[in-house]
TORVOTI-967388 format. One line per 10 residues: for each residue x, y negated, z negated of C-alpha. Coordinates in steps of 0.1 Angstrom, whole numbers, padded with zeros to 4 digits, always signed. Each point is the difference from the previous one (the first is absolute). Example, Ala and Ser with C-alpha at 12.3 -4.5 7.8 and 13.67 -1.06 7.14 Angstrom:
<zavexs>
+0123,+0045,-0078  +0014,-0034,+0007;
</zavexs>
This chain:
<zavexs>
-0096,-0189,+0340  -0002,+0037,-0010  -0038,+0014,-0001  -0013,+0012,-0032  +0004,+0033,-0010  -0032,+0023,+0003  -0020,+0010,-0029  +0013,+0027,-0021  -0027,+0030,-0001  +0004,+0023,-0027;
-0017,+0033,+0006  -0031,+0011,-0022  +0014,+0033,-0009  +0030,-0006,-0015  +0027,+0018,-0022  +0034,-0018,-0006  +0020,+0034,-0002  -0011,+0005,+0036  +0005,-0037,+0012  +0034,-0007,-0018;
+0016,+0036,+0002  -0017,+0026,+0022  +0000,-0023,+0030  +0034,+0000,+0002  +0002,+0037,+0004  -0026,-0006,+0031  +0024,-0025,+0012  +0027,+0026,+0000  +0020,-0014,-0031  -0002,+0029,-0018;
+0037,+0006,-0005  +0009,-0039,-0005  +0010,-0012,-0034  -0028,-0016,-0019  +0021,-0002,-0034  +0038,-0005,-0008  +0002,+0015,-0041  +0036,+0004,-0012  +0014,+0023,+0026  -0030,+0013,+0012;
-0020,-0008,+0032  -0037,+0009,-0003  -0019,+0004,+0032  -0032,-0009,+0011  -0009,+0037,+0004  +0015,+0007,-0035  -0019,-0029,-0017  -0033,+0010,+0017  +0002,+0037,-0012  +0010,-0010,-0035;
-0030,-0027,-0001  -0021,+0030,+0011  +0014,+0024,-0031  -0009,-0027,-0021  -0038,-0003,+0014  -0004,+0037,-0005  +0014,-0001,-0039  -0024,-0028,-0007  -0029,+0018,+0015  +0011,+0035,-0016;
+0000,-0024,-0034  -0037,-0009,+0004  +0004,-0037,+0014  -0026,-0009,+0024  -0003,-0032,+0023  +0000,-0034,-0017  +0020,+0015,-0029  +0026,-0022,-0012  +0035,+0009,-0005  +0028,-0022,-0016;
+0031,+0001,+0012  +0029,-0006,-0022  +0030,+0009,+0020  +0034,-0013,+0009  +0007,-0012,+0034  +0010,+0036,+0016  -0014,+0025,+0027  -0027,+0010,-0026  -0019,-0032,-0001  -0002,+0000,+0035;
-0015,+0037,+0001  -0020,-0006,-0029  -0015,-0033,+0012  -0012,+0014,+0033  -0007,+0034,-0016  -0026,-0021,-0021  -0015,-0018,+0033  -0003,+0031,+0018  -0023,+0017,-0025  -0024,-0031,-0003;
+0014,-0009,-0031  +0009,-0036,-0011  +0035,-0007,-0012  +0011,-0022,-0027  +0038,-0010,-0001  +0010,-0014,-0031  +0032,-0015,-0014  +0023,+0025,-0010  +0020,-0027,-0023  -0032,-0005,-0025;
-0004,+0009,-0040  -0021,+0029,-0014  -0024,-0025,-0007  -0004,-0011,+0034  -0006,+0034,+0012  -0029,+0008,-0025  -0015,-0029,+0013  +0001,+0011,+0033  -0013,+0037,-0007  -0030,-0018,-0018;
-0004,-0029,+0029  +0005,+0020,+0029  -0010,+0034,-0011  +0020,+0021,+0026  -0004,+0038,+0002  +0032,+0007,+0003  +0034,-0014,-0005  +0034,+0005,+0023  +0029,-0010,-0024  +0034,+0000,+0006;
+0021,+0020,-0029  +0019,-0032,-0008  -0033,-0020,-0007  -0017,+0029,-0016  +0016,-0006,-0035  -0022,-0036,-0003  -0030,+0018,+0014  +0002,+0031,-0024  -0012,-0017,-0036  -0031,-0011,+0016;
-0017,+0020,+0026  -0012,+0028,-0019  -0018,-0022,-0022  -0016,-0022,+0027  -0035,-0003,+0002  -0001,+0019,+0036  +0031,+0021,-0002  +0010,+0007,+0034  +0021,+0028,+0019  +0038,-0008,+0000;
+0019,+0011,+0024  +0041,-0008,-0009  +0026,-0002,+0028  +0033,+0012,-0010  +0026,-0003,+0026  +0026,+0013,-0026  -0018,+0034,-0001  -0011,+0000,-0037  -0034,+0017,-0010  -0027,-0021,+0000;
-0012,-0007,-0037  -0024,+0018,-0016  -0039,-0007,+0011  +0016,-0016,+0033  +0000,+0013,+0036  +0036,+0005,+0016  -0002,-0018,+0034  +0027,+0022,+0013  -0015,+0035,-0010  -0034,-0012,+0011;
+0008,-0017,+0033  +0022,+0029,+0009  -0032,+0024,+0001  -0023,-0021,+0025  +0004,+0004,+0036  +0013,-0029,+0020  -0032,-0007,+0017  -0034,-0018,-0014  -0034,-0012,+0011  +0003,-0038,+0000;
-0034,-0013,-0014  -0021,-0019,+0027  -0001,-0032,-0021  -0014,-0033,+0014  +0014,-0032,+0002  -0015,-0017,-0027  +0004,+0029,-0026  +0021,-0009,-0028  +0040,+0011,+0004  +0024,-0018,-0022;
-0003,-0021,-0029  +0026,-0028,-0007  +0008,-0015,-0030  -0003,-0038,-0001  +0022,-0021,-0021  -0005,+0005,-0039  +0018,-0032,-0006  -0029,-0019,-0016  -0014,+0039,-0016  -0001,+0035,+0006;
+0004,+0012,+0037  -0032,-0002,+0023  -0003,+0028,+0023  -0010,-0011,+0039  -0020,+0022,+0017  +0008,+0006,+0036  -0013,+0018,+0029  +0021,+0019,+0026  -0013,-0023,+0026  +0021,-0030,-0021;
+0031,+0014,+0006  -0003,+0011,+0037  -0010,-0036,+0009  +0027,-0020,-0018  +0027,+0024,+0013  -0010,-0010,+0037  -0006,-0036,-0008  +0034,-0008,-0022  +0025,+0030,+0008  -0011,+0008,+0034;
-0010,-0037,+0016  +0019,-0024,-0022  +0034,+0016,-0013  +0002,+0022,+0031  +0009,+0036,-0015  +0005,+0024,+0023  +0012,+0037,+0001  +0037,+0004,-0011  -0002,-0025,-0026  +0012,+0008,-0033;
-0011,-0019,-0030  +0015,-0003,-0037  -0016,-0016,-0029  +0009,-0015,-0030  -0033,-0001,-0018  -0016,+0037,-0005  -0026,+0020,+0015  -0026,-0003,-0030  -0002,-0038,+0008  -0024,-0005,+0032;
+0027,-0025,+0017  +0026,+0029,+0002  -0027,+0028,+0003  -0010,-0014,+0037  +0034,-0016,+0009  +0023,+0029,-0008  -0023,+0029,+0007  -0031,-0006,+0019  +0009,-0029,+0026  +0033,+0020,+0009;
-0021,+0035,+0003  -0028,-0018,+0021  +0026,-0007,+0028  +0021,+0033,-0005  +0029,-0017,-0018  +0016,+0011,-0033  +0004,-0015,-0035  +0028,+0004,-0026  -0012,+0011,-0034  +0023,-0006,-0031;
-0015,+0008,-0033  +0025,-0018,-0022  +0004,-0036,-0003  +0027,-0016,+0022  +0024,-0024,-0011  -0005,-0031,+0024  +0032,+0003,+0013  -0003,+0036,+0011  -0024,-0006,+0024  +0024,-0007,+0023;
+0016,+0030,+0003  -0034,+0018,+0003  -0012,-0022,+0025  +0032,+0006,+0021  -0001,+0040,-0006  -0037,+0002,+0013  +0002,-0026,+0026  -0031,-0013,-0014  -0016,-0024,+0020  -0026,-0016,-0023;
+0008,-0008,-0036  -0028,-0005,-0022  +0007,-0019,-0032  -0011,-0030,-0018  +0016,-0034,-0008  +0021,+0007,-0035  +0019,+0030,+0021  +0008,-0020,+0027  +0015,-0026,-0022  +0021,+0021,-0020;
+0010,+0017,+0032  +0013,-0034,+0014  +0018,-0005,-0035  +0017,+0037,+0005  +0013,-0013,+0035  +0016,-0031,-0017  +0015,+0022,-0026  +0013,+0029,+0019  +0008,-0008,+0036  +0007,+0035,+0004;
-0035,+0007,+0005  -0003,-0016,+0036  +0019,+0031,+0009  -0033,+0017,+0003  -0015,+0000,+0036  -0035,-0014,+0001  -0001,-0006,+0034  -0034,+0026,+0005  -0017,-0022,-0027  -0022,-0024,+0018;
-0022,-0011,-0026  -0005,-0003,-0036  -0034,-0003,-0014  -0007,-0020,-0031  -0028,-0003,-0020  -0013,-0001,-0037  +0008,-0036,-0003  +0007,-0031,+0019  +0037,+0002,+0015  +0020,-0034,-0007;
+0013,-0016,+0034  +0032,-0002,-0017  +0003,+0036,-0005  -0013,+0007,+0033  +0028,-0022,+0016  +0027,+0020,-0023  -0013,+0031,+0012  +0000,-0007,+0038  +0036,-0015,-0004  +0014,+0029,-0017;
-0017,+0029,+0022  -0014,-0015,+0029  -0034,+0022,-0004  -0033,-0018,-0002  -0021,-0004,-0026  -0040,+0008,+0005  -0014,-0016,-0031  -0035,+0006,-0007  -0029,+0003,-0024  -0024,+0029,-0006;
-0021,+0015,-0028  -0014,+0035,-0015  -0034,-0014,+0006  +0005,-0007,+0037  +0023,+0032,+0001  +0031,-0020,+0014  +0015,-0030,+0016  -0023,-0024,+0020  +0021,-0030,+0001  +0036,+0005,+0012;
+0029,-0016,+0022  +0011,+0024,+0028  +0025,+0009,+0027  +0002,-0031,+0021  -0020,-0023,-0020  +0017,-0012,-0036  -0007,-0033,-0017  +0024,-0001,-0029  -0012,+0000,-0036  -0039,+0005,+0014;
-0019,+0034,-0002  -0005,+0001,+0034  -0033,+0001,+0022  -0031,+0021,-0007  +0002,+0037,+0016  -0021,+0001,+0030  -0037,+0014,-0014  -0001,-0021,-0032  -0012,-0029,-0008  -0001,-0027,-0028;
-0013,-0027,-0021  +0017,-0023,-0023  -0025,-0011,-0029  -0002,-0022,-0031  -0010,+0007,-0035  -0038,-0002,+0011  +0004,+0022,+0031  -0001,-0025,+0026  +0026,-0002,+0028  +0028,-0024,-0008;
+0010,-0027,+0026  +0033,+0010,+0026  +0032,-0002,-0016  -0014,+0002,-0032  +0006,+0026,-0029  -0026,+0023,-0006  -0008,+0041,-0011  +0004,+0022,+0031  -0032,+0020,+0009  +0014,+0025,+0024;
-0024,+0021,+0021  +0009,+0032,+0020  -0012,+0037,+0006  +0027,+0017,-0024  -0020,-0018,-0030  -0002,+0027,-0030  -0038,+0010,-0013  +0011,-0017,-0033  +0013,+0010,-0032  -0010,+0030,-0015;
-0023,-0002,-0029  +0004,-0036,-0003  -0033,-0016,+0014  +0004,-0038,-0011  +0037,-0001,+0010  -0010,+0017,+0033  -0028,-0027,+0011  +0024,-0028,-0010  +0028,+0012,+0021  -0016,+0022,+0033;
-0024,-0019,+0019  -0010,+0025,+0028  +0034,+0002,+0022  +0011,-0030,-0019  +0025,-0002,-0029  +0000,-0029,-0023  +0031,+0001,-0019  +0022,-0022,-0023  +0025,-0013,+0026  +0004,-0036,+0010;
+0012,-0011,+0032  +0000,-0029,+0024  +0000,+0007,+0038  +0020,-0023,+0024  -0009,-0015,+0034  +0014,+0030,+0019  -0018,+0027,-0020  +0028,+0009,-0026  -0009,+0008,-0034  +0022,-0016,-0030;
-0004,+0018,-0034  -0006,-0024,-0030  -0006,+0028,-0028  -0029,+0018,-0018  -0028,-0023,-0011  +0007,+0007,-0036  +0037,-0010,+0007  -0006,-0032,+0017  +0011,-0030,-0019  -0024,-0033,-0003;
+0029,-0029,-0005  -0013,-0037,-0001  -0034,+0013,+0013  +0015,+0016,+0031  +0006,+0038,+0006  +0035,+0009,+0001  +0013,+0035,+0015  +0024,+0016,-0024  +0013,+0016,+0032  +0010,-0031,+0014;
+0019,-0011,-0034  +0015,+0033,+0002  +0017,-0003,+0036  +0010,-0033,-0008  +0019,+0013,-0033  +0013,+0025,+0022  +0017,-0024,+0019  +0022,-0012,-0025  +0033,+0024,+0001  -0001,+0005,-0040;
-0035,+0019,+0004  -0001,+0034,+0010  -0038,+0007,-0011  -0024,-0021,-0013  -0038,+0001,-0011  -0021,-0032,-0009  -0033,+0003,-0021  -0019,-0030,-0018  +0006,-0011,-0036  -0020,-0024,-0019;
+0018,-0033,-0011  -0012,-0016,-0035  -0027,-0018,+0018  -0016,+0030,+0011  +0013,-0006,+0037  +0014,+0028,+0023  +0035,+0000,+0012  +0023,+0021,+0019  +0022,+0020,-0019  +0028,+0019,+0015;
+0018,+0031,-0010  +0031,+0007,+0020  +0029,+0027,+0007  +0032,-0014,+0005  +0021,+0011,+0029  +0036,+0015,-0010  +0024,-0028,-0010  -0022,-0022,-0017  -0009,-0001,-0038  -0033,-0011,-0017;
+0007,-0040,-0012  -0027,-0028,-0003  +0021,-0021,+0025  -0004,+0028,+0024  -0038,-0001,-0008  -0001,-0036,+0006  +0020,+0001,+0032  -0025,+0030,+0015  -0030,-0019,-0009  +0012,-0029,+0015;
+0005,+0019,+0032  -0037,+0009,-0001  -0007,-0036,-0003  +0019,-0012,+0033  -0020,+0029,+0021  -0034,-0003,-0017  -0023,-0026,-0011  +0006,-0012,-0039  -0034,+0019,-0013  +0011,+0035,+0015;
+0036,-0001,-0014  +0003,+0022,-0035  +0001,-0017,-0029  +0016,+0024,-0022  +0025,+0028,+0014  +0009,+0032,-0018  +0030,+0021,+0007  -0009,+0039,-0002  +0021,+0031,+0005  -0026,+0016,+0021;
-0032,-0008,+0011  -0027,+0025,-0010  -0015,+0017,+0033  -0024,+0027,+0009  +0012,+0033,+0015  -0006,-0013,+0034  +0023,-0031,-0008  -0029,-0026,-0008  +0005,-0025,-0026  -0019,+0006,-0031;
-0011,-0034,-0004  -0024,+0010,-0027  +0033,+0003,-0022  +0018,-0031,+0012  -0034,-0016,-0009  +0003,+0016,-0036  +0037,-0009,-0001  -0009,-0035,+0009  -0029,-0003,-0024  +0026,+0004,-0028;
+0019,-0031,+0015  -0007,-0037,-0010  +0009,-0029,+0021  +0022,-0023,-0017  +0008,-0033,+0013  +0037,+0011,+0007  -0016,+0025,+0026  -0029,-0017,+0013  +0014,-0016,+0032  -0027,-0024,+0007;
</zavexs>
């Protein structure tokens, strides 16, 4: 039996720019590639110099330690330079979704109150109508790789950086100084910014990336989610940089089938993605066998998070590619992954075991610990927990309990310590007086050959009792028909307890999803509320 890992020690004086970047120069890796972008290879030495120019620009503009800088950049080398330049200056980075609307950006300007915004020229047209009239109008720095002049009243990134020296004093921040605000899901309202310290990112990089996944120098990561998501910010930038590896940055959205060529071209060792993308990649392999010509031999790990990975999808991917999937779960509140499958330790369908250094409780609605093997709400405890939500006192106190985070995710833990996701608290169904996991029903539905994707929510029958309602995307070659709906429901009744089986099944062209691929269950509940269970559709 292996001895336990020594405790992770994070120095009192800590600036992430030094730990994730400058240390690579001290190790003699200055000329090694940090970023692959288009046909460019950006070295660590070049990236450090560019980040210093950003630091100098921010100071020239009057920004000081703790000032917030919002990042609205595509996945390009400018994102990395800006992010680390912000931290080097002692400022706080606020990465933000580049796919939002003007109304969303107006919310951020009032909520986060950034002193400056560094924005991509492609995003600026949606930002321009609102920033000048914001209650606290920021300085706006526009990045235009096409060479067009910056809009009136803004600062031209290229011109401004060209006059800055390539070295800068790094602010001697403490481990507990704030460094980055991560946006937590806004599915139940406006986004919430989780306030994180320099310490949190370093601690999890060691616990998860180094000790659990075994990432090392020479690794090359490629990500389907973009850097404005904390999941990708870490997995496709911070983690490879922390070991002297490299990341592939792709600013545009990519069709799932095209990832095979990208992975082969860059000889990626780690692919960071979500189950929805995995499913579409598996489908594309079936539709176009020529995709198998791409050499994935260097790829040793597919990192999946965002939503639970169905066992059937795990098997389909592994059979098609031979590449292992390490499915796990994390959150903006805890910064990154804290439960995961890992090299040499994968239990199909589960989310794996705790990352070393984290602990947990499963509790019921009254806060009491549930008996072993029963479903409960996860309370995860670990040193990477955020300080709270910015300017949201009540939500912070309900969620953050010291180093513990109480979410709404429901799990049970088996006898071997593997976690099984059962849904979010507001997604759980209560049928015949018993909690039913929509994920369990969805996984069963996916076992029918006609079902490509499935989403399950609750709907009330005429007596006001909750029943499971399934929305199904059909596989190619199948057409909606009442007989097919009956056959799929019959399939679930053969594999699940009768009270868990859907009482109604509706065919849908495409399930509504968030930008990260999660099913928008609130939208499905809205659709289900418009339905009424009739005797013909009640499969009691």
